[in-house]
C-alpha positions in Angstrom: 0.0 0.0 0.0 1.2 3.4 -0.9 2.4 5.2 2.3 1.0 8.5 1.0 -2.4 7.1 0.1 -3.8 8.2 3.4 -2.6 11.7 3.1 -5.0 14.3 1.7 -4.2 15.4 -1.8 -3.9 19.0 -2.7 -7.3 20.8 -2.3 -9.0 17.8 -0.6 -10.5 17.9 2.9 -10.6 15.0 5.3 -12.6 14.5 8.6 -11.1 16.4 11.5 -9.3 18.9 9.3 -9.9 22.6 10.2 -10.3 25.2 7.5 -7.8 28.0 7.8 -9.6 31.3 8.2 -7.8 34.5 7.1 -6.9 36.8 10.0 -9.4 39.7 10.2 -7.7 42.9 10.9 -9.2 45.3 13.3 -10.6 48.5 11.9 -9.0 50.3 14.8 -5.5 49.5 13.5 -3.4 52.7 13.1 -1.2 53.3 10.1 1.8 55.6 10.2 1.3 57.9 7.3 2.9 61.3 7.7 0.6 63.1 5.3 0.0 66.8 5.1 -3.6 67.9 5.3 -5.9 70.9 5.7 -8.0 71.3 8.9 -11.0 73.5 9.2 -12.3 74.8 12.5 -15.4 76.8 11.6 -14.2 79.3 9.0 -10.6 79.0 10.1 -8.1 77.0 8.1 -5.0 75.2 9.3 -2.2 73.0 7.9 -1.6 69.8 9.9 0.7 66.8 9.6 -1.2 63.6 10.0 1.1 61.0 11.7 -1.3 58.1 12.4 -4.6 57.3 10.7 -7.2 54.6 11.3 -10.8 54.1 10.3 -12.0 55.9 13.4 -9.6 58.8 13.9 -6.1 60.2 13.6 -3.2 61.7 15.4 -1.8 65.0 14.0 0.9 67.5 14.6 -0.5 71.0 15.0 1.0 74.5 15.3 -1.1 76.0 18.1 -3.2 74.8 21.0 -6.5 73.3 19.8 -9.0 72.7 22.7 -10.4 69.3 23.4 -14.0 69.2 22.3 -13.3 71.3 19.1 -15.4 70.2 16.1 -13.1 70.1 13.1 -13.0 69.0 9.5 -9.9 67.3 8.0 -9.1 67.2 4.3 -6.4 64.8 3.2 -7.3 65.5 -0.4 -9.2 68.3 -2.0 -12.5 66.5 -2.4 -12.6 64.4 0.7 -13.8 66.0 3.9 -13.9 64.1 7.2 -15.7 65.6 10.2 -14.6 64.8 13.7 -13.8 66.1 17.2 -10.6 66.7 19.1 -10.7 64.1 21.9 -7.2 64.6 23.4 -4.4 67.2 23.2 -0.8 66.7 24.1 1.0 69.6 22.4 2.1 69.7 19.7 -0.2 66.8 18.9 -3.9 66.2 19.0 -6.1 63.1 18.7 -9.3 63.3 16.5 -12.2 60.9 16.6 -14.2 60.8 13.3 -18.0 61.2 13.3 -18.1 58.1 11.1 -15.6 55.4 10.2 -13.7 55.8 6.9 -12.1 53.5 4.4 -8.4 54.3 5.0 -7.3 52.8 1.7 -9.8 54.8 -0.2 -8.9 58.0 1.5 -5.2 57.6 1.0 -5.5 56.3 -2.6 -8.3 58.2 -4.3 -9.1 57.4 -7.9 -6.9 59.4 -10.3 -8.6 62.3 -11.9 -6.9 64.7 -14.3 -6.9 68.1 -12.8 -7.7 71.3 -14.7 -5.1 74.0 -15.1 -6.6 75.9 -12.2 -5.9 73.0 -9.8 -2.2 72.4 -10.5 -1.0 73.6 -7.2 -0.2 70.7 -4.9 -2.8 70.2 -2.1 -3.2 71.3 0.6 -4.0 74.9 -0.3 -4.9 77.6 2.2 -7.8 79.6 0.8 -6.9 82.6 3.0 -7.4 86.0 1.1 -4.4 88.3 1.5 -2.2 90.7 -0.6 1.1 90.4 -2.3 3.5 92.1 -4.7 4.3 90.5 -8.1 7.6 91.6 -9.7 9.6 90.9 -12.8 12.7 92.7 -14.2 10.8 95.7 -15.6 7.4 95.8 -13.8 5.7 95.2 -10.5 2.1 95.3 -9.3 0.1 94.7 -6.1 -2.1 91.7 -6.3 -5.0 90.1 -4.4 -3.9 86.6 -3.4 -6.7 84.0 -3.1 -4.8 80.8 -2.1 -1.4 79.9 -0.9 0.3 76.4 -0.9 3.9 75.4 -0.2 4.4 75.0 -4.0 2.8 78.2 -5.2 -0.1 80.7 -5.1 -3.2 81.7 -6.9 -3.9 85.4 -7.4 -5.7 88.0 -9.5 -3.6 88.6 -12.7 -2.4 92.2 -13.0 -1.8 91.9 -16.8 2.0 92.4 -16.6 3.7 92.0 -20.0 6.7 90.0 -18.6 7.3 86.6 -20.1 10.2 85.7 -17.8 10.4 84.3 -14.3 8.6 86.3 -11.6 8.8 87.0 -7.9 5.8 86.9 -5.6 6.0 88.3 -2.1 2.9 87.3 -0.2 2.1 89.5 2.8 3.8 87.9 5.9 6.0 85.5 3.8 9.4 85.9 2.0 9.8 86.7 -1.6 9.6 83.6 -3.8 10.7 83.2 -7.4 8.7 81.1 -9.8 7.0 80.9 -13.2 3.4 81.2 -14.2 1.7 77.8 -14.4 -1.7 79.0 -15.6 -3.6 82.1 -16.5 -7.2 82.8 -17.4 -10.4 84.5 -16.5 -8.5 87.2 -14.7 -6.6 84.7 -12.4 -3.2 83.2 -12.5 -1.1 80.7 -10.6 2.6 80.8 -9.9 4.7 77.7 -9.2 7.6 78.4 -6.8 11.0 77.1 -7.7 11.7 76.5 -4.0 8.7 75.5 -1.9 7.7 77.3 1.3 8.6 75.2 4.3 5.5 73.4 5.6 6.0 74.6 9.1 6.5 78.2 7.9 3.2 78.2 6.0 1.4 76.5 8.9 2.5 79.2 11.3 1.6 81.9 8.7 -2.0 80.6 8.7 -2.1 80.8 12.5 -1.0 84.5 12.3 -3.4 85.3 9.5 -6.5 83.6 11.1 -6.0 83.4 14.9 -8.4 81.2 16.9 -10.3 83.0 19.6 -11.3 80.2 22.0 -11.0 79.7 25.8 -8.3 77.2 26.5 -9.3 76.5 30.1 -12.7 76.1 31.8 -14.0 75.3 35.2 -15.3 71.9 36.4 -13.6 70.1 33.6 -16.4 70.9 31.1 -15.5 71.2 27.4 -15.0 74.8 26.4 -17.7 76.6 24.4 -16.4 76.8 20.9 -16.6 80.2 19.3 -14.3 80.7 16.3 -13.7 84.1 14.8 -11.9 84.8 11.6 -9.4 87.6 11.7 
């Protein structure tokens, strides 16, 4: 008799054998991501660095005190908003619990969509209106700046006749050299040759739109959230 005759062949089951069940990973598992994101607190916008992400929440590095109990909205991409609440704070970090669970893979890897010219600046952008000065070798003009990112800015085009590299000095930031990425409908975008440091832009947002919230309260009750835009 063949010694191997009693052994189950590939794919066959015999009495007493147990079917291997794939391990089910917990939805609470945290992923280390280090992703830049935009956070909204009412009408105020902030840049944050997301360090850990799970289906139910995240841990992020922030650049000012954010009170526990604050209702916030996090945007890891331009078209994906996640509402949540700050549940712990250990400066310079906060913990956020989402209002609903998310699909982490879907959030981190959204379907590719070709962006129009007006969306060429790398996310996250800060849509904080301010002023700036646009210069080239022969002309300069004051401009109304609509959005600022580490990689460039969007502003009202002043119809300069320069076709060379330009310099844009946004109020509160250093002068940055770049070239025009897009122009149309009275607007333009400049791409910086050297990006603004992420921490520098995050702190700029804090200075431009300060939060006006009580940081301490009596009896351990969550603070009343009243956010004012500067």
